[in-house]
N, CA and C of each residue as an Amber inpcrd file, in Angstrom:
protein
   324
  -1.2350000  -8.3640000  27.3270000  -2.4760000  -8.7200000  25.8140000
  -2.0210000 -10.0100000  24.5510000  -3.1740000  -9.9500000  24.9410000
  -3.0490000 -10.8270000  23.3820000  -3.2820000 -10.1740000  22.1880000
  -2.6720000 -11.0430000  20.7450000  -3.0770000 -10.0550000  19.6670000
  -5.4210000  -9.7930000  18.9580000  -5.7070000 -10.9230000  19.5130000
  -6.6330000 -10.9380000  19.7650000  -8.0770000 -10.1360000  20.7050000
  -7.3910000  -9.7640000  21.8630000  -8.2060000  -9.4380000  22.4450000
  -7.4580000  -6.9880000  22.1500000  -5.8420000  -7.3400000  22.1370000
  -5.8030000  -5.8810000  22.0160000  -6.9250000  -5.2020000  20.4210000
  -7.3820000  -6.3860000  19.1180000  -8.0210000  -5.4650000  18.0980000
  -9.3100000  -5.2200000  18.6030000 -10.3360000  -5.7250000  20.1030000
 -11.2960000  -5.1590000  21.0550000 -11.2270000  -3.9060000  21.5520000
  -9.8190000  -3.3850000  22.2100000 -10.3860000  -2.7170000  22.5800000
 -10.6650000  -1.1950000  22.8740000 -11.0560000  -0.4420000  23.7780000
 -11.5170000   0.4590000  23.1440000 -10.4630000   1.7420000  22.1670000
  -8.8150000   1.2710000  22.8680000  -7.6180000   2.0970000  21.9250000
  -7.8850000   1.6430000  20.6600000  -8.7610000   0.3650000  19.9590000
  -7.9300000  -0.0230000  19.0190000  -9.2680000   0.9690000  18.3000000
 -10.1530000   0.4610000  18.8880000 -11.6800000   0.8470000  18.3610000
 -11.6450000   2.7680000  17.9190000 -10.7160000   3.0350000  19.0580000
 -10.6140000   4.8510000  18.6700000 -10.0140000   5.0830000  17.3620000
  -8.5490000   4.4830000  17.2950000  -7.6300000   4.4820000  16.5310000
  -8.2840000   3.6820000  15.1250000  -8.8730000   2.6550000  14.5650000
  -9.5720000   3.0260000  13.8800000 -11.3140000   3.2100000  13.1830000
 -11.3720000   4.2050000  13.8380000 -12.2980000   5.2590000  13.8180000
 -11.2500000   6.7970000  13.2400000 -10.2550000   6.2490000  13.4600000
  -9.5680000   8.2390000  13.3490000  -8.7270000   7.6370000  12.3730000
  -8.2730000   6.2010000  11.5090000  -7.7580000   5.7420000  10.5170000
  -8.6350000   5.4540000   9.6500000  -9.8730000   5.3330000  10.0330000
 -10.8880000   5.2560000   8.5000000 -11.4110000   6.7920000   8.1690000
 -11.5930000   8.0630000   9.7920000 -12.1590000   8.4380000   8.7610000
 -10.7450000   9.6660000   8.0160000  -9.7840000   9.7890000   8.6130000
  -8.6740000   9.8110000   7.8310000  -8.3710000   9.9990000   6.8690000
  -8.6270000   8.3710000   5.6790000  -8.1360000   7.7980000   4.7060000
  -9.7770000   8.3040000   4.1280000 -11.0500000   8.5900000   4.3930000
 -11.9580000   9.3840000   3.8120000 -13.1160000   8.5440000   3.9490000
 -13.3330000   6.8480000   4.6410000 -12.9550000   5.4830000   4.1290000
 -13.4610000   5.4600000   2.8350000 -12.2850000   5.3710000   2.3200000
 -12.2640000   4.7010000   1.1220000 -10.7280000   3.9190000   0.8930000
 -11.6250000   2.3540000   0.1720000 -10.5630000   1.7350000   0.5030000
  -8.5700000   1.4520000  -0.4260000  -8.0860000   1.7580000   0.1680000
  -6.2600000   1.9840000  -0.8300000  -6.3720000   0.8980000  -1.1830000
  -7.4600000  -0.2110000  -2.0210000  -6.5290000  -1.0320000  -2.8560000
  -7.6000000  -0.4170000  -3.7110000  -8.6980000  -0.6670000  -3.9960000
  -9.7720000  -1.0150000  -4.6190000 -11.0360000   0.2620000  -4.9190000
 -10.5610000   1.0490000  -4.3870000 -10.9870000   2.5190000  -4.0930000
 -12.7750000   2.3730000  -3.5330000 -12.9840000   1.1560000  -3.4340000
 -14.8330000   1.0580000  -2.7720000 -14.6920000   2.0960000  -1.1940000
 -15.8000000   1.6110000  -0.8470000 -16.4210000   2.5170000   0.1500000
 -15.5930000   1.5070000   1.4450000 -15.2360000   1.9500000   2.4870000
 -13.9800000   1.3930000   3.3370000 -14.8500000   0.7620000   4.5000000
 -14.7830000  -0.3270000   5.4320000 -15.9150000  -0.3380000   6.7060000
 -14.8590000  -1.3920000   7.2500000 -13.5230000  -1.2480000   7.3500000
 -12.5020000  -1.4700000   7.7730000 -11.2560000  -1.8180000   7.9460000
  -9.8090000  -1.6490000   8.3330000  -9.1490000  -0.7530000   8.5370000
  -7.5340000  -2.4740000   8.7550000  -6.7530000  -2.2420000   8.0060000
  -5.9340000  -3.2900000   7.0270000  -4.3080000  -2.8650000   8.1230000
  -3.3910000  -3.2130000   8.4860000  -2.4130000  -2.7110000   8.9690000
  -1.6320000  -3.8240000   7.7030000  -0.3110000  -3.1430000   7.5740000
   0.1020000  -2.8750000   5.8490000   0.7410000  -4.3620000   6.5690000
   1.3820000  -3.5490000   7.4100000   2.3160000  -5.0740000   8.6690000
   1.7030000  -5.1610000   9.1940000   0.7180000  -6.6420000   8.4030000
   0.8840000  -8.1900000   8.9140000   0.4870000  -8.0960000  10.5150000
  -0.3970000  -7.5220000  11.2490000  -0.1780000  -7.7300000  13.0650000
   0.1760000 -10.0460000  12.4080000  -0.1940000 -10.4810000  11.7540000
   1.2360000 -11.5370000  12.2100000   2.2700000 -12.1780000  11.7440000
   2.8720000 -10.9720000  10.7190000   3.6270000 -10.7230000  10.6780000
   4.9130000  -9.8620000  12.3300000   4.0450000  -9.5780000  12.4030000
   5.0850000  -8.3270000  13.9240000   4.3740000  -7.4400000  13.9430000
   3.5120000  -6.4950000  13.0500000   3.4300000  -5.7160000  12.4210000
   2.5730000  -4.9590000  13.9330000   3.5120000  -3.5380000  14.1090000
   2.1630000  -2.9370000  15.7570000   1.1390000  -3.2260000  15.0980000
  -0.0830000  -2.7810000  16.3050000  -1.1710000  -2.9530000  16.1940000
  -1.8300000  -1.7290000  16.4880000  -1.2390000  -0.8700000  17.1820000
  -1.7050000   0.3100000  16.8700000  -0.3690000   2.0300000  15.8840000
  -0.0880000   1.9390000  15.4170000   0.7940000   2.5480000  14.9940000
  -0.2630000   2.8510000  13.9980000  -0.9570000   4.0410000  13.9910000
  -1.4850000   4.2800000  12.5460000  -0.8900000   4.6840000  10.9510000
   0.6670000   4.5010000  11.3220000   1.1820000   4.2300000  10.1110000
   1.4500000   2.5990000   9.1220000   0.2720000   1.9010000  10.6060000
   1.3690000   0.4410000   9.6730000  -0.5330000   0.0550000   8.8640000
  -1.6000000   1.3250000   9.2460000  -3.0340000   1.0360000   9.1010000
  -3.2080000   2.3160000   7.9370000  -4.5590000   1.4980000   6.8890000
  -5.1060000   1.9830000   6.2780000  -6.3100000   1.8210000   5.9370000
  -7.5200000   2.2520000   5.7220000  -8.6980000   2.2980000   5.5060000
  -8.6880000   1.2520000   4.2640000  -9.6540000  -0.3330000   4.9080000
  -9.6740000  -1.4430000   2.8090000 -10.9580000  -1.7030000   3.1710000
 -12.2030000  -2.1240000   2.7880000 -13.2820000  -2.6010000   1.7510000
 -13.4760000  -4.3150000   2.8350000 -13.7270000  -4.7580000   3.1580000
 -14.3710000  -6.1680000   3.5460000 -13.7380000  -6.8900000   2.1870000
 -14.0920000  -6.9530000   1.1910000 -14.1260000  -7.8080000  -0.1100000
 -12.1490000  -7.6410000  -0.3870000 -11.3300000  -6.8080000   0.1380000
 -10.1380000  -7.2310000  -0.2530000  -9.7180000  -6.7350000   0.8410000
  -9.8570000  -6.9390000   2.1250000  -9.1720000  -7.0910000   3.6590000
  -9.1610000  -8.6470000   2.9470000 -10.3430000  -9.1500000   2.9350000
 -10.4070000 -10.6290000   3.1490000  -9.2720000 -11.3110000   2.2990000
  -9.2370000 -11.3240000   1.1450000  -8.3130000 -11.1500000  -0.2840000
  -7.0560000 -10.8790000   0.7940000  -6.6750000 -10.1880000   1.1180000
  -5.1950000 -10.2470000   1.6500000  -5.2910000 -10.5130000   2.7880000
  -5.9510000 -10.9710000   3.7520000  -4.7030000 -11.4370000   4.8060000
  -3.9850000 -11.3800000   5.4020000  -3.3690000 -12.6340000   6.3320000
  -2.3530000 -11.5550000   6.7730000  -1.4750000 -12.1640000   5.9590000
  -1.7240000 -11.8460000   4.2750000  -0.3380000 -11.2540000   3.3770000
   0.0220000 -10.1310000   3.4900000   1.4290000  -9.9790000   2.6700000
   1.7680000  -7.9810000   2.5980000   1.0930000  -8.1150000   1.0500000
   0.0810000  -7.1470000   0.7230000  -0.9180000  -6.5670000   0.0150000
   0.7800000  -6.3950000  -1.4090000  -0.2520000  -7.5280000  -2.6650000
   0.7070000  -6.7290000  -3.7280000  -0.8230000  -6.3990000  -4.9140000
  -0.0130000  -5.0950000  -4.7120000  -1.7980000  -3.9970000  -6.3950000
  -0.9190000  -4.3410000  -7.6590000  -2.4130000  -4.8750000  -8.6110000
  -2.2620000  -4.6090000  -9.8080000  -1.2080000  -4.1100000 -10.2260000
  -1.6970000  -2.8160000 -10.1500000  -1.2630000  -1.2390000 -10.4410000
  -0.4240000  -0.7520000 -10.2390000   1.1200000  -1.8440000 -10.1240000
   2.5380000  -1.4060000  -9.8390000   3.3220000  -0.3020000 -10.3810000
   4.0180000   0.6350000 -10.3610000   4.6570000   1.0900000 -11.4340000
   5.9910000  -0.2140000 -11.9410000   5.4960000   0.6820000 -13.6490000
   6.8480000  -0.3760000 -14.6540000   8.3900000  -0.4640000 -14.1510000
   8.3110000  -1.2050000 -14.3670000   9.5600000  -1.7280000 -14.4820000
  10.7160000  -1.4070000 -15.0850000  11.1750000  -1.2400000 -15.7830000
  11.6210000  -0.7170000 -16.7790000  13.6400000  -1.0340000 -16.8830000
  14.0090000  -2.0350000 -18.2750000  14.9970000  -2.4400000 -18.4310000
  15.9880000  -1.5980000 -18.1780000  17.1810000  -2.0670000 -17.2270000
  18.5510000  -1.3030000 -17.1130000  18.5480000  -0.0590000 -18.1370000
  18.5150000  -0.6760000 -19.4260000  18.7210000   0.4230000 -20.7020000
  18.2390000   1.6860000 -20.4710000  17.1700000   2.0430000 -19.4140000
  16.0070000   3.2440000 -19.8500000  16.5560000   3.3280000 -18.2310000
  17.5850000   3.5330000 -17.7620000  18.5500000   4.4070000 -16.4020000
  18.6420000   5.5030000 -16.8230000  18.9730000   7.0630000 -15.8080000
  18.5660000   7.6520000 -16.2290000  19.9480000   7.5110000 -16.5210000
  21.8360000   7.9280000 -16.8690000  22.1970000   8.3340000 -17.6570000
  22.1790000   7.4480000 -18.9470000  20.8820000   6.9730000 -19.7810000
  21.3080000   6.3550000 -21.0260000  19.8350000   6.3530000 -21.6020000
  18.8750000   7.7960000 -20.9780000  18.7890000   8.9530000 -21.9520000
  18.6930000  10.0620000 -21.7410000  18.0030000  11.1780000 -22.9390000
  18.2040000  12.0620000 -23.1070000  17.3980000  12.9110000 -21.7940000
  16.2160000  12.7710000 -21.8570000  15.6600000  13.2100000 -20.5680000
  15.0690000  12.4680000 -19.7300000  14.8740000  12.8450000 -18.5720000
  14.5320000  11.9340000 -17.6500000  13.2280000  12.7720000 -17.4190000
  11.7030000  11.5640000 -17.2440000  11.0450000  12.3330000 -16.5410000
  10.6110000  13.0260000 -15.3640000   9.5440000  13.6430000 -14.6720000
   9.3470000  13.8250000 -14.0210000   8.2940000  13.0650000 -13.0740000
   8.3170000  11.4710000 -13.3400000   7.9960000  10.7770000 -12.8360000
   8.4120000   9.9610000 -13.1330000   8.2020000   8.6910000 -11.9960000
   8.9140000   7.6330000 -12.0900000   8.2840000   6.7610000 -13.0230000
   6.4180000   6.8400000 -12.7080000   5.8240000   6.0550000 -13.3350000
   5.3490000   5.8800000 -15.1850000   6.4260000   7.6500000 -15.4880000
   5.9230000   7.6690000 -16.6010000   7.5820000   7.0090000 -17.6360000
   7.1620000   6.1520000 -18.0430000   8.6840000   5.8020000 -19.3700000
   9.1350000   6.8180000 -20.1260000  11.0550000   6.8640000 -20.0400000
  11.7430000   7.9380000 -20.1020000  10.5170000   8.1040000 -21.9190000
  10.5670000   9.0110000 -23.5050000  10.9560000   8.3520000 -24.5640000
  11.9000000   8.2630000 -24.7820000  12.7650000   8.7660000 -24.9060000
  14.6430000   8.4990000 -25.9620000  14.8870000   8.0770000 -25.3960000
  15.4080000   6.3860000 -25.6530000  16.3480000   5.1800000 -24.8860000
  17.2480000   5.2840000 -25.6550000  18.1030000   5.5170000 -25.7530000
  19.1920000   5.0020000 -26.7740000  19.6580000   3.3800000 -26.6200000
  19.3210000   2.5530000 -26.8590000  19.4030000   1.4380000 -26.4670000
  21.2660000   0.7400000 -27.6830000  21.8900000   0.1460000 -26.9080000
  23.0860000   0.1360000 -27.7440000  23.1400000  -2.0680000 -27.8800000
  23.2000000  -1.2430000 -29.6940000  23.5350000  -3.1590000 -29.3990000
  24.8130000  -3.6130000 -28.8690000  23.7280000  -5.0170000 -28.8700000
  24.5030000  -5.7520000 -28.0310000  25.0680000  -6.6930000 -28.3540000
């Protein structure tokens, strides 16, 4: 079966409804109302059409922007310089999204 035919199949339609229900009809990109399902690993790049863990609810606008690419979120976790690794701080934060407060910077 070709990739276009897979999307029109009953198996796909059933999976689509399951994914939308699982995700509460909320777009994983913008938080708006989702009416479509996105393949996180694009089918055009070899992503599995019917793997529910490769699918997420998405709104039409976000899906059109993403296309067959890997989506890059604007709200990605911050990347800290090498100095902020756990061995250079006094207190390691509970979350990787929180910058350690007491970075010990060695003069280079």
